[in-house]
N, CA, C and O atoms as a Tinker XYZ file with bonds, in Angstrom:
   508  protein
     1  N     40.044000  145.448000  190.402000    73     2
     2  CA    40.706000  144.127000  189.774000    64     1     3
     3  C     40.630000  144.622000  187.968000    63     2     4     5
     4  O     41.625000  144.750000  187.255000    81     3
     5  N     39.592000  144.778000  187.650000    73     3     6
     6  CA    39.164000  144.679000  186.029000    64     5     7
     7  C     37.937000  144.751000  185.814000    63     6     8     9
     8  O     37.072000  144.236000  186.523000    81     7
     9  N     37.708000  145.562000  184.558000    73     7    10
    10  CA    36.416000  146.149000  183.961000    64     9    11
    11  C     35.807000  145.390000  183.053000    63    10    12    13
    12  O     36.589000  144.811000  182.299000    81    11
    13  N     34.606000  145.187000  182.862000    73    11    14
    14  CA    33.654000  144.740000  181.684000    64    13    15
    15  C     33.845000  145.741000  180.516000    63    14    16    17
    16  O     33.988000  146.950000  180.699000    81    15
    17  N     33.838000  145.115000  179.246000    73    15    18
    18  CA    33.512000  146.536000  178.141000    64    17    19
    19  C     32.263000  145.814000  177.483000    63    18    20    21
    20  O     32.502000  144.910000  176.682000    81    19
    21  N     30.892000  146.164000  177.776000    73    19    22
    22  CA    29.982000  145.604000  177.659000    64    21    23
    23  C     29.685000  145.991000  175.900000    63    22    24    25
    24  O     28.667000  145.716000  175.265000    81    23
    25  N     30.788000  146.623000  175.455000    73    23    26
    26  CA    30.649000  146.811000  173.958000    64    25    27
    27  C     31.564000  145.664000  173.272000    63    26    28    29
    28  O     31.430000  145.516000  172.058000    81    27
    29  N     32.375000  144.942000  173.882000    73    27    30
    30  CA    32.629000  143.861000  173.322000    64    29    31
    31  C     32.436000  142.932000  172.792000    63    30    32    33
    32  O     31.550000  142.442000  173.491000    81    31
    33  N     32.716000  141.882000  171.573000    73    31    34
    34  CA    32.353000  141.135000  171.176000    64    33    35
    35  C     32.087000  139.807000  171.850000    63    34    36    37
    36  O     31.292000  138.955000  171.454000    81    35
    37  N     32.850000  139.745000  172.909000    73    35    38
    38  CA    32.980000  138.563000  173.925000    64    37    39
    39  C     31.913000  138.793000  174.951000    63    38    40    41
    40  O     31.521000  139.917000  175.265000    81    39
    41  N     31.314000  137.302000  175.625000    73    39    42
    42  CA    30.421000  137.603000  176.426000    64    41    43
    43  C     30.823000  138.083000  177.760000    63    42    44    45
    44  O     32.035000  137.972000  177.942000    81    43
    45  N     30.254000  138.515000  178.613000    73    43    46
    46  CA    30.811000  138.736000  180.029000    64    45    47
    47  C     31.605000  137.693000  180.544000    63    46    48    49
    48  O     32.704000  137.979000  181.020000    81    47
    49  N     31.137000  136.303000  180.514000    73    47    50
    50  CA    31.800000  135.631000  181.219000    64    49    51
    51  C     32.914000  135.104000  180.809000    63    50    52    53
    52  O     33.771000  134.683000  181.586000    81    51
    53  N     33.040000  135.069000  179.210000    73    51    54
    54  CA    34.514000  134.859000  178.742000    64    53    55
    55  C     35.782000  136.220000  178.804000    63    54    56    57
    56  O     36.962000  136.234000  178.455000    81    55
    57  N     34.925000  137.229000  179.389000    73    55    58
    58  CA    35.406000  138.265000  179.952000    64    57    59
    59  C     36.382000  138.333000  181.534000    63    58    60    61
    60  O     37.450000  138.714000  182.014000    81    59
    61  N     35.329000  137.780000  181.790000    73    59    62
    62  CA    35.711000  137.369000  183.304000    64    61    63
    63  C     36.570000  136.267000  183.396000    63    62    64    65
    64  O     37.058000  136.103000  184.514000    81    63
    65  N     36.897000  135.448000  182.502000    73    63    66
    66  CA    37.457000  134.157000  182.662000    64    65    67
    67  C     38.987000  134.712000  182.009000    63    66    68    69
    68  O     40.082000  134.358000  182.447000    81    67
    69  N     38.792000  135.550000  180.998000    73    67    70
    70  CA    40.083000  135.756000  180.413000    64    69    71
    71  C     40.920000  137.020000  181.054000    63    70    72    73
    72  O     42.051000  137.257000  180.631000    81    71
    73  N     40.304000  137.849000  182.122000    73    71    74
    74  CA    40.526000  138.711000  182.757000    64    73    75
    75  C     41.511000  137.853000  183.995000    63    74    76    77
    76  O     42.697000  138.002000  184.289000    81    75
    77  N     40.618000  137.058000  184.464000    73    75    78
    78  CA    41.211000  136.359000  185.877000    64    77    79
    79  C     42.611000  135.377000  185.154000    63    78    80    81
    80  O     43.711000  135.248000  185.690000    81    79
    81  N     42.229000  134.835000  183.963000    73    79    82
    82  CA    43.609000  133.799000  183.442000    64    81    83
    83  C     45.123000  135.120000  183.191000    63    82    84    85
    84  O     46.330000  135.093000  183.433000    81    83
    85  N     44.376000  135.905000  182.727000    73    83    86
    86  CA    45.587000  137.065000  182.357000    64    85    87
    87  C     46.568000  137.724000  183.959000    63    86    88    89
    88  O     47.733000  138.042000  184.199000    81    87
    89  N     45.434000  137.667000  184.628000    73    87    90
    90  CA    45.954000  138.419000  186.543000    64    89    91
    91  C     46.683000  137.094000  186.917000    63    90    92    93
    92  O     47.554000  137.287000  187.765000    81    91
    93  N     46.568000  135.891000  186.540000    73    91    94
    94  CA    46.992000  134.689000  187.044000    64    93    95
    95  C     48.252000  134.212000  186.120000    63    94    96    97
    96  O     49.061000  133.390000  186.551000    81    95
    97  N     48.333000  134.642000  185.147000    73    95    98
    98  CA    49.499000  134.122000  184.086000    64    97    99
    99  C     50.584000  135.084000  184.174000    63    98   100   101
   100  O     51.647000  134.998000  183.560000    81    99
   101  N     50.270000  135.937000  184.921000    73    99   102
   102  CA    51.460000  137.370000  184.854000    64   101   103
   103  C     51.536000  137.781000  186.030000    63   102   104   105
   104  O     51.890000  138.933000  186.281000    81   103
   105  N     51.157000  136.748000  187.115000    73   103   106
   106  CA    51.635000  136.758000  188.466000    64   105   107
   107  C     50.861000  137.730000  189.206000    63   106   108   109
   108  O     51.297000  137.758000  190.357000    81   107
   109  N     49.977000  138.478000  189.060000    73   107   110
   110  CA    49.357000  139.537000  189.619000    64   109   111
   111  C     48.556000  138.623000  190.645000    63   110   112   113
   112  O     48.582000  139.075000  191.789000    81   111
   113  N     47.826000  137.394000  190.480000    73   111   114
   114  CA    47.116000  136.819000  191.316000    64   113   115
   115  C     48.111000  135.600000  191.780000    63   114   116   117
   116  O     48.157000  134.640000  191.011000    81   115
   117  N     48.858000  135.555000  192.888000    73   115   118
   118  CA    49.197000  134.367000  193.149000    64   117   119
   119  C     48.790000  132.999000  193.306000    63   118   120   121
   120  O     47.575000  132.805000  193.285000    81   119
   121  N     49.721000  131.781000  193.495000    73   119   122
   122  CA    49.249000  130.203000  193.435000    64   121   123
   123  C     48.542000  130.658000  195.224000    63   122   124   125
   124  O     49.065000  131.356000  196.093000    81   123
   125  N     47.214000  129.932000  195.230000    73   123   126
   126  CA    46.547000  129.885000  196.609000    64   125   127
   127  C     46.124000  131.051000  197.097000    63   126   128   129
   128  O     45.729000  131.143000  198.259000    81   127
   129  N     46.171000  132.427000  195.974000    73   127   130
   130  CA    45.477000  133.110000  196.512000    64   129   131
   131  C     43.991000  133.261000  196.530000    63   130   132   133
   132  O     43.505000  133.099000  195.411000    81   131
   133  N     43.179000  133.509000  197.417000    73   131   134
   134  CA    42.113000  133.557000  197.584000    64   133   135
   135  C     41.011000  134.550000  196.678000    63   134   136   137
   136  O     41.206000  135.759000  196.806000    81   135
   137  N     40.020000  134.184000  195.893000    73   135   138
   138  CA    39.464000  135.098000  194.917000    64   137   139
   139  C     38.149000  135.830000  195.711000    63   138   140   141
   140  O     37.776000  135.425000  196.812000    81   139
   141  N     37.698000  136.614000  195.220000    73   139   142
   142  CA    36.691000  137.454000  195.790000    64   141   143
   143  C     35.448000  136.345000  195.672000    63   142   144   145
   144  O     35.500000  135.736000  194.603000    81   143
   145  N     34.410000  135.975000  196.486000    73   143   146
   146  CA    33.121000  135.267000  196.278000    64   145   147
   147  C     32.464000  135.886000  195.147000    63   146   148   149
   148  O     32.585000  137.017000  194.675000    81   147
   149  N     31.748000  134.913000  194.817000    73   147   150
   150  CA    30.753000  135.159000  193.576000    64   149   151
   151  C     29.652000  136.427000  193.955000    63   150   152   153
   152  O     29.190000  137.178000  193.096000    81   151
   153  N     29.396000  136.492000  195.125000    73   151   154
   154  CA    28.504000  137.612000  195.402000    64   153   155
   155  C     29.664000  139.028000  195.430000    63   154   156   157
   156  O     29.652000  139.880000  194.542000    81   155
   157  N     30.329000  139.051000  196.252000    73   155   158
   158  CA    31.318000  140.293000  196.248000    64   157   159
   159  C     32.013000  140.978000  194.532000    63   158   160   161
   160  O     32.332000  142.133000  194.251000    81   159
   161  N     32.047000  139.661000  193.633000    73   159   162
   162  CA    32.826000  139.953000  192.409000    64   161   163
   163  C     31.565000  140.330000  191.544000    63   162   164   165
   164  O     31.841000  141.179000  190.697000    81   163
   165  N     30.252000  139.918000  191.540000    73   163   166
   166  CA    29.352000  140.687000  191.009000    64   165   167
   167  C     28.890000  141.896000  191.303000    63   166   168   169
   168  O     28.512000  142.734000  190.485000    81   167
   169  N     28.927000  142.045000  192.978000    73   167   170
   170  CA    29.015000  144.113000  193.050000    64   169   171
   171  C     29.847000  144.384000  192.634000    63   170   172   173
   172  O     29.690000  145.360000  191.900000    81   171
   173  N     31.197000  143.884000  192.701000    73   171   174
   174  CA    32.387000  145.033000  192.081000    64   173   175
   175  C     32.253000  145.334000  190.745000    63   174   176   177
   176  O     32.338000  146.513000  190.403000    81   175
   177  N     32.008000  144.239000  189.712000    73   175   178
   178  CA    31.983000  144.568000  188.389000    64   177   179
   179  C     30.321000  144.952000  187.680000    63   178   180   181
   180  O     30.110000  145.343000  186.532000    81   179
   181  N     29.229000  144.680000  188.838000    73   179   182
   182  CA    28.107000  145.138000  188.540000    64   181   183
   183  C     27.578000  144.251000  187.084000    63   182   184   185
   184  O     27.301000  144.634000  185.948000    81   183
   185  N     27.595000  142.842000  187.768000    73   183   186
   186  CA    27.058000  141.803000  186.648000    64   185   187
   187  C     26.673000  140.788000  187.491000    63   186   188   189
   188  O     27.145000  140.571000  188.607000    81   187
   189  N     25.457000  139.922000  186.709000    73   187   190
   190  CA    24.826000  139.218000  187.577000    64   189   191
   191  C     25.698000  138.002000  188.164000    63   190   192   193
   192  O     26.581000  137.368000  187.586000    81   191
   193  N     25.204000  137.849000  189.479000    73   191   194
   194  CA    26.103000  136.651000  190.050000    64   193   195
   195  C     25.989000  134.922000  189.168000    63   194   196   197
   196  O     26.791000  134.001000  189.322000    81   195
   197  N     24.925000  134.919000  188.398000    73   195   198
   198  CA    24.995000  133.260000  187.984000    64   197   199
   199  C     26.003000  133.512000  186.462000    63   198   200   201
   200  O     26.305000  132.544000  185.763000    81   199
   201  N     26.384000  134.761000  186.154000    73   199   202
   202  CA    27.413000  134.991000  185.341000    64   201   203
   203  C     28.998000  134.876000  185.831000    63   202   204   205
   204  O     30.005000  134.383000  185.322000    81   203
   205  N     28.747000  135.502000  186.940000    73   203   206
   206  CA    30.323000  135.222000  187.725000    64   205   207
   207  C     30.464000  133.912000  187.991000    63   206   208   209
   208  O     31.550000  133.350000  187.849000    81   207
   209  N     29.125000  133.147000  188.502000    73   207   210
   210  CA    29.425000  131.650000  189.244000    64   209   211
   211  C     29.687000  131.093000  187.802000    63   210   212   213
   212  O     30.495000  130.180000  187.972000    81   211
   213  N     29.384000  131.201000  186.389000    73   211   214
   214  CA    29.445000  130.389000  185.157000    64   213   215
   215  C     30.684000  130.356000  185.048000    63   214   216   217
   216  O     31.267000  129.317000  184.737000    81   215
   217  N     31.528000  131.893000  185.371000    73   215   218
   218  CA    32.720000  132.002000  184.756000    64   217   219
   219  C     33.741000  131.206000  186.197000    63   218   220   221
   220  O     34.547000  130.436000  185.674000    81   219
   221  N     33.852000  131.202000  187.331000    73   219   222
   222  CA    34.310000  130.275000  188.002000    64   221   223
   223  C     34.221000  129.030000  187.753000    63   222   224   225
   224  O     35.194000  128.306000  187.964000    81   223
   225  N     32.869000  128.450000  187.182000    73   223   226
   226  CA    32.689000  127.112000  187.252000    64   225   227
   227  C     33.958000  126.657000  185.632000    63   226   228   229
   228  O     34.431000  125.540000  185.424000    81   227
   229  N     34.114000  127.487000  185.062000    73   227   230
   230  CA    34.557000  127.461000  183.728000    64   229   231
   231  C     36.457000  127.709000  184.146000    63   230   232   233
   232  O     37.328000  127.478000  183.306000    81   231
   233  N     36.739000  128.160000  185.446000    73   231   234
   234  CA    37.843000  128.393000  185.403000    64   233   235
   235  C     38.333000  127.240000  186.042000    63   234   236   237
   236  O     39.297000  126.647000  185.558000    81   235
   237  N     37.757000  126.830000  187.126000    73   235   238
   238  CA    37.849000  125.426000  187.540000    64   237   239
   239  C     37.668000  124.331000  186.818000    63   238   240   241
   240  O     38.156000  123.364000  187.402000    81   239
   241  N     37.194000  124.065000  185.832000    73   239   242
   242  CA    37.148000  122.922000  185.270000    64   241   243
   243  C     38.257000  123.116000  184.150000    63   242   244   245
   244  O     38.330000  122.137000  183.408000    81   243
   245  N     39.038000  124.032000  183.885000    73   243   246
   246  CA    40.016000  124.246000  182.928000    64   245   247
   247  C     41.098000  124.406000  183.820000    63   246   248   249
   248  O     42.172000  124.552000  183.235000    81   247
   249  N     41.169000  124.431000  185.419000    73   247   250
   250  CA    42.094000  124.010000  186.191000    64   249   251
   251  C     42.929000  125.362000  186.757000    63   250   252   253
   252  O     44.089000  125.216000  187.143000    81   251
   253  N     42.348000  126.547000  186.784000    73   251   254
   254  CA    43.051000  127.881000  186.801000    64   253   255
   255  C     42.525000  128.317000  188.164000    63   254   256   257
   256  O     43.041000  129.283000  188.726000    81   255
   257  N     41.526000  127.648000  188.713000    73   255   258
   258  CA    40.926000  128.042000  190.198000    64   257   259
   259  C     40.528000  126.315000  190.850000    63   258   260   261
   260  O     40.034000  125.287000  190.388000    81   259
   261  N     41.030000  126.731000  192.031000    73   259   262
   262  CA    40.373000  125.448000  192.700000    64   261   263
   263  C     39.518000  126.195000  193.955000    63   262   264   265
   264  O     39.673000  127.342000  194.375000    81   263
   265  N     38.433000  125.021000  194.475000    73   263   266
   266  CA    37.282000  125.228000  195.066000    64   265   267
   267  C     37.602000  124.509000  196.665000    63   266   268   269
   268  O     37.815000  123.302000  196.554000    81   267
   269  N     37.652000  124.860000  197.659000    73   267   270
   270  CA    37.588000  124.277000  198.808000    64   269   271
   271  C     36.127000  124.729000  199.827000    63   270   272   273
   272  O     35.878000  125.818000  200.344000    81   271
   273  N     35.461000  123.652000  199.856000    73   271   274
   274  CA    34.313000  123.823000  200.389000    64   273   275
   275  C     33.948000  124.633000  201.680000    63   274   276   277
   276  O     34.467000  124.276000  202.737000    81   275
   277  N     33.257000  125.490000  201.666000    73   275   278
   278  CA    32.960000  126.637000  202.858000    64   277   279
   279  C     34.155000  127.682000  202.896000    63   278   280   281
   280  O     34.091000  128.591000  203.724000    81   279
   281  N     34.852000  127.625000  202.346000    73   279   282
   282  CA    36.205000  128.701000  202.092000    64   281   283
   283  C     36.144000  129.487000  201.257000    63   282   284   285
   284  O     36.319000  130.694000  201.421000    81   283
   285  N     35.827000  128.807000  199.986000    73   283   286
   286  CA    35.949000  129.691000  198.836000    64   285   287
   287  C     36.752000  129.455000  197.571000    63   286   288   289
   288  O     37.087000  128.274000  197.484000    81   287
   289  N     37.175000  130.231000  196.537000    73   287   290
   290  CA    38.029000  129.746000  195.252000    64   289   291
   291  C     39.032000  130.111000  195.421000    63   290   292   293
   292  O     39.060000  131.141000  196.094000    81   291
   293  N     40.271000  129.612000  195.007000    73   291   294
   294  CA    41.701000  129.969000  195.175000    64   293   295
   295  C     42.371000  129.710000  193.752000    63   294   296   297
   296  O     42.259000  128.634000  193.164000    81   295
   297  N     42.916000  130.549000  193.372000    73   295   298
   298  CA    44.109000  130.433000  192.483000    64   297   299
   299  C     44.955000  128.921000  192.252000    63   298   300   301
   300  O     45.611000  128.408000  193.158000    81   299
   301  N     44.836000  128.415000  191.101000    73   299   302
   302  CA    45.797000  127.327000  191.130000    64   301   303
   303  C     47.219000  127.834000  190.682000    63   302   304   305
   304  O     47.301000  128.846000  189.985000    81   303
   305  N     48.411000  127.095000  191.103000    73   303   306
   306  CA    49.610000  127.483000  190.571000    64   305   307
   307  C     49.853000  127.214000  188.635000    63   306   308   309
   308  O     50.425000  126.287000  188.061000    81   307
   309  N     49.378000  128.048000  188.244000    73   307   310
   310  CA    49.147000  127.930000  186.602000    64   309   311
   311  C     50.588000  127.945000  185.959000    63   310   312   313
   312  O     50.774000  128.065000  184.748000    81   311
   313  N     51.568000  127.813000  186.885000    73   311   314
   314  CA    52.976000  127.653000  186.205000    64   313   315
   315  C     53.248000  125.906000  186.005000    63   314   316   317
   316  O     54.045000  125.371000  185.234000    81   315
   317  N     52.490000  125.384000  186.782000    73   315   318
   318  CA    52.381000  123.939000  186.955000    64   317   319
   319  C     51.413000  123.299000  186.130000    63   318   320   321
   320  O     51.302000  122.080000  186.252000    81   319
   321  N     50.506000  124.057000  185.099000    73   319   322
   322  CA    49.610000  123.474000  184.671000    64   321   323
   323  C     50.109000  122.595000  183.370000    63   322   324   325
   324  O     51.220000  122.831000  182.895000    81   323
   325  N     49.438000  121.784000  182.918000    73   323   326
   326  CA    49.651000  120.914000  181.818000    64   325   327
   327  C     49.064000  121.785000  180.548000    63   326   328   329
   328  O     47.930000  122.265000  180.558000    81   327
   329  N     50.019000  121.927000  179.417000    73   327   330
   330  CA    49.500000  122.463000  178.247000    64   329   331
   331  C     48.273000  121.779000  177.635000    63   330   332   333
   332  O     48.234000  120.555000  177.519000    81   331
   333  N     47.386000  122.487000  177.289000    73   331   334
   334  CA    46.264000  121.479000  176.711000    64   333   335
   335  C     46.446000  121.415000  175.314000    63   334   336   337
   336  O     46.081000  122.389000  174.657000    81   335
   337  N     47.000000  120.334000  174.677000    73   335   338
   338  CA    47.413000  120.220000  173.148000    64   337   339
   339  C     46.192000  120.454000  172.173000    63   338   340   341
   340  O     46.357000  120.839000  171.015000    81   339
   341  N     44.979000  120.200000  172.717000    73   339   342
   342  CA    43.842000  120.013000  171.778000    64   341   343
   343  C     43.706000  121.534000  171.588000    63   342   344   345
   344  O     43.700000  121.970000  170.437000    81   343
   345  N     43.586000  122.456000  172.739000    73   343   346
   346  CA    43.373000  123.740000  172.564000    64   345   347
   347  C     44.178000  124.755000  172.048000    63   346   348   349
   348  O     43.901000  125.909000  171.720000    81   347
   349  N     45.735000  123.816000  172.028000    73   347   350
   350  CA    46.855000  124.821000  171.287000    64   349   351
   351  C     46.820000  124.914000  169.788000    63   350   352   353
   352  O     47.163000  125.836000  169.048000    81   351
   353  N     46.079000  123.152000  169.397000    73   351   354
   354  CA    46.232000  122.647000  168.189000    64   353   355
   355  C     44.870000  123.632000  167.468000    63   354   356   357
   356  O     44.915000  124.124000  166.341000    81   355
   357  N     43.809000  123.742000  168.351000    73   355   358
   358  CA    42.434000  124.983000  167.831000    64   357   359
   359  C     42.787000  126.328000  168.215000    63   358   360   361
   360  O     41.799000  127.054000  168.112000    81   359
   361  N     43.671000  126.858000  168.561000    73   359   362
   362  CA    44.173000  128.355000  168.409000    64   361   363
   363  C     45.258000  128.290000  167.252000    63   362   364   365
   364  O     45.467000  129.234000  166.490000    81   363
   365  N     45.806000  127.291000  167.210000    73   363   366
   366  CA    46.725000  127.758000  165.944000    64   365   367
   367  C     45.823000  127.434000  164.832000    63   366   368   369
   368  O     45.567000  128.488000  164.250000    81   367
   369  N     45.469000  126.840000  164.504000    73   367   370
   370  CA    43.983000  126.668000  163.169000    64   369   371
   371  C     43.718000  128.104000  163.286000    63   370   372   373
   372  O     44.230000  128.915000  162.515000    81   371
   373  N     42.887000  128.447000  164.285000    73   371   374
   374  CA    42.465000  130.014000  163.999000    64   373   375
   375  C     43.364000  131.041000  163.780000    63   374   376   377
   376  O     43.087000  132.027000  163.096000    81   375
   377  N     44.565000  130.838000  164.399000    73   375   378
   378  CA    45.675000  132.055000  164.248000    64   377   379
   379  C     46.130000  131.783000  162.712000    63   378   380   381
   380  O     46.524000  132.796000  162.134000    81   379
   381  N     46.139000  130.657000  162.004000    73   379   382
   382  CA    46.560000  130.509000  160.966000    64   381   383
   383  C     45.452000  131.017000  159.614000    63   382   384   385
   384  O     45.634000  131.382000  158.452000    81   383
   385  N     44.407000  130.835000  160.380000    73   383   386
   386  CA    43.181000  131.335000  159.195000    64   385   387
   387  C     43.289000  132.879000  159.491000    63   386   388   389
   388  O     43.044000  133.564000  158.498000    81   387
   389  N     43.549000  133.463000  160.442000    73   387   390
   390  CA    43.718000  135.155000  160.951000    64   389   391
   391  C     44.850000  135.448000  159.883000    63   390   392   393
   392  O     44.759000  136.295000  158.994000    81   391
   393  N     45.882000  134.651000  160.099000    73   391   394
   394  CA    46.940000  135.395000  159.244000    64   393   395
   395  C     46.806000  135.280000  157.813000    63   394   396   397
   396  O     47.283000  135.997000  156.934000    81   395
   397  N     46.012000  134.168000  157.723000    73   395   398
   398  CA    45.873000  134.068000  155.846000    64   397   399
   399  C     44.919000  135.295000  155.731000    63   398   400   401
   400  O     45.280000  135.992000  154.783000    81   399
   401  N     43.860000  135.784000  156.349000    73   399   402
   402  CA    43.036000  136.959000  155.969000    64   401   403
   403  C     44.156000  138.120000  155.820000    63   402   404   405
   404  O     44.341000  138.755000  154.782000    81   403
   405  N     44.783000  138.270000  156.877000    73   403   406
   406  CA    45.844000  139.172000  156.657000    64   405   407
   407  C     46.616000  139.091000  155.525000    63   406   408   409
   408  O     47.023000  140.129000  155.003000    81   407
   409  N     46.902000  137.918000  155.028000    73   407   410
   410  CA    47.421000  137.793000  153.496000    64   409   411
   411  C     46.881000  138.428000  152.858000    63   410   412   413
   412  O     47.452000  139.353000  152.281000    81   411
   413  N     45.236000  138.123000  152.668000    73   411   414
   414  CA    44.516000  138.325000  151.339000    64   413   415
   415  C     44.129000  139.995000  151.223000    63   414   416   417
   416  O     43.582000  140.629000  150.321000    81   415
   417  N     44.671000  140.408000  152.561000    73   415   418
   418  CA    44.279000  141.971000  152.553000    64   417   419
   419  C     45.657000  142.682000  151.291000    63   418   420   421
   420  O     45.730000  143.843000  150.888000    81   419
   421  N     46.306000  141.856000  151.043000    73   419   422
   422  CA    47.395000  142.548000  150.103000    64   421   423
   423  C     48.354000  143.342000  150.771000    63   422   424   425
   424  O     49.060000  144.173000  150.199000    81   423
   425  N     48.385000  143.077000  152.039000    73   423   426
   426  CA    49.540000  143.608000  153.102000    64   425   427
   427  C     50.932000  143.065000  152.837000    63   426   428   429
   428  O     50.902000  141.918000  152.391000    81   427
   429  N     51.881000  143.469000  152.958000    73   427   430
   430  CA    53.563000  143.350000  152.697000    64   429   431
   431  C     53.824000  142.093000  153.748000    63   430   432   433
   432  O     53.050000  141.768000  154.648000    81   431
   433  N     54.748000  141.630000  153.516000    73   431   434
   434  CA    55.261000  140.586000  154.377000    64   433   435
   435  C     55.679000  141.653000  156.076000    63   434   436   437
   436  O     55.312000  141.551000  157.247000    81   435
   437  N     56.392000  142.382000  155.498000    73   435   438
   438  CA    57.441000  142.899000  156.327000    64   437   439
   439  C     56.416000  143.497000  157.518000    63   438   440   441
   440  O     56.702000  143.450000  158.715000    81   439
   441  N     54.889000  144.198000  156.857000    73   439   442
   442  CA    53.846000  144.851000  157.728000    64   441   443
   443  C     53.480000  143.937000  158.422000    63   442   444   445
   444  O     53.537000  144.185000  159.626000    81   443
   445  N     53.003000  142.641000  158.061000    73   443   446
   446  CA    52.571000  141.351000  158.706000    64   445   447
   447  C     53.334000  141.083000  159.863000    63   446   448   449
   448  O     52.905000  140.995000  161.013000    81   447
   449  N     54.662000  140.944000  159.416000    73   447   450
   450  CA    55.476000  140.446000  160.930000    64   449   451
   451  C     55.559000  141.642000  161.991000    63   450   452   453
   452  O     55.691000  141.381000  163.187000    81   451
   453  N     55.464000  143.205000  161.440000    73   451   454
   454  CA    55.433000  143.997000  162.581000    64   453   455
   455  C     54.173000  143.810000  163.315000    63   454   456   457
   456  O     54.037000  143.755000  164.537000    81   455
   457  N     53.232000  143.715000  162.366000    73   455   458
   458  CA    51.556000  143.312000  163.387000    64   457   459
   459  C     51.960000  142.618000  164.551000    63   458   460   461
   460  O     51.894000  142.968000  165.730000    81   459
   461  N     52.431000  141.478000  163.987000    73   459   462
   462  CA    52.459000  140.347000  164.570000    64   461   463
   463  C     53.337000  140.456000  166.042000    63   462   464   465
   464  O     52.975000  140.044000  167.144000    81   463
   465  N     54.570000  141.130000  165.693000    73   463   466
   466  CA    55.495000  141.502000  166.469000    64   465   467
   467  C     54.828000  142.307000  167.448000    63   466   468   469
   468  O     54.776000  141.816000  168.576000    81   467
   469  N     54.098000  143.884000  167.206000    73   467   470
   470  CA    53.582000  144.625000  167.923000    64   469   471
   471  C     52.669000  143.977000  169.117000    63   470   472   473
   472  O     52.691000  144.318000  170.300000    81   471
   473  N     51.747000  142.815000  168.433000    73   471   474
   474  CA    50.987000  142.164000  169.325000    64   473   475
   475  C     51.764000  141.371000  170.230000    63   474   476   477
   476  O     51.488000  141.695000  171.385000    81   475
   477  N     52.754000  140.326000  170.164000    73   475   478
   478  CA    53.287000  139.583000  171.115000    64   477   479
   479  C     54.170000  140.863000  171.720000    63   478   480   481
   480  O     54.680000  140.453000  172.763000    81   479
   481  N     54.504000  142.067000  171.515000    73   479   482
   482  CA    55.221000  143.177000  172.660000    64   481   483
   483  C     54.216000  143.483000  173.425000    63   482   484   485
   484  O     54.546000  144.228000  174.348000    81   483
   485  N     52.760000  143.103000  173.390000    73   483   486
   486  CA    52.047000  143.938000  174.286000    64   485   487
   487  C     51.772000  142.747000  175.112000    63   486   488   489
   488  O     51.131000  143.104000  176.100000    81   487
   489  N     51.934000  141.821000  175.110000    73   487   490
   490  CA    52.314000  140.542000  176.125000    64   489   491
   491  C     53.072000  140.862000  176.854000    63   490   492   493
   492  O     52.918000  140.338000  177.957000    81   491
   493  N     54.188000  141.771000  176.739000    73   491   494
   494  CA    55.243000  141.744000  177.812000    64   493   495
   495  C     55.953000  140.513000  178.060000    63   494   496   497
   496  O     55.833000  139.683000  177.159000    81   495
   497  N     56.609000  140.205000  178.973000    73   495   498
   498  CA    57.182000  138.766000  179.376000    64   497   499
   499  C     56.724000  137.929000  178.918000    63   498   500   501
   500  O     55.534000  137.983000  179.229000    81   499
   501  N     56.955000  136.857000  178.145000    73   499   502
   502  CA    55.957000  135.765000  178.010000    64   501   503
   503  C     56.633000  134.845000  179.022000    63   502   504   505
   504  O     57.782000  135.110000  179.377000    81   503
   505  N     55.982000  133.763000  179.518000    73   503   506
   506  CA    56.315000  132.947000  180.571000    64   505   507
   507  C     57.302000  131.659000  179.805000    63   506   508
   508  O     57.768000  130.748000  180.490000    81   507
């Protein structure tokens, strides 16, 4: 499914949520598809079940998954999700700060655009 990078600056919980989000947004995981149980996933990726549970809870809070009691966790239809404007504003501020840091290194505008375009092209098809 995915792997956890123990050297990453991101917490394991964040890595799990981000990996699932990417799989959902790119269509690898389809709406209403059942996710592995907390216990199954924790064994698959050798992570503490509490960490996986926290990631699932976060995904549910954010609307990426839904839980059916006694049946498990399922993928929500991410194409129909509302855009979280506060999250977009927060990320825009972070992006602006990071672009300013790039500018402060003395890099040329052309090189900065190339870097940004390279990063965007890594995403493949944007929804």
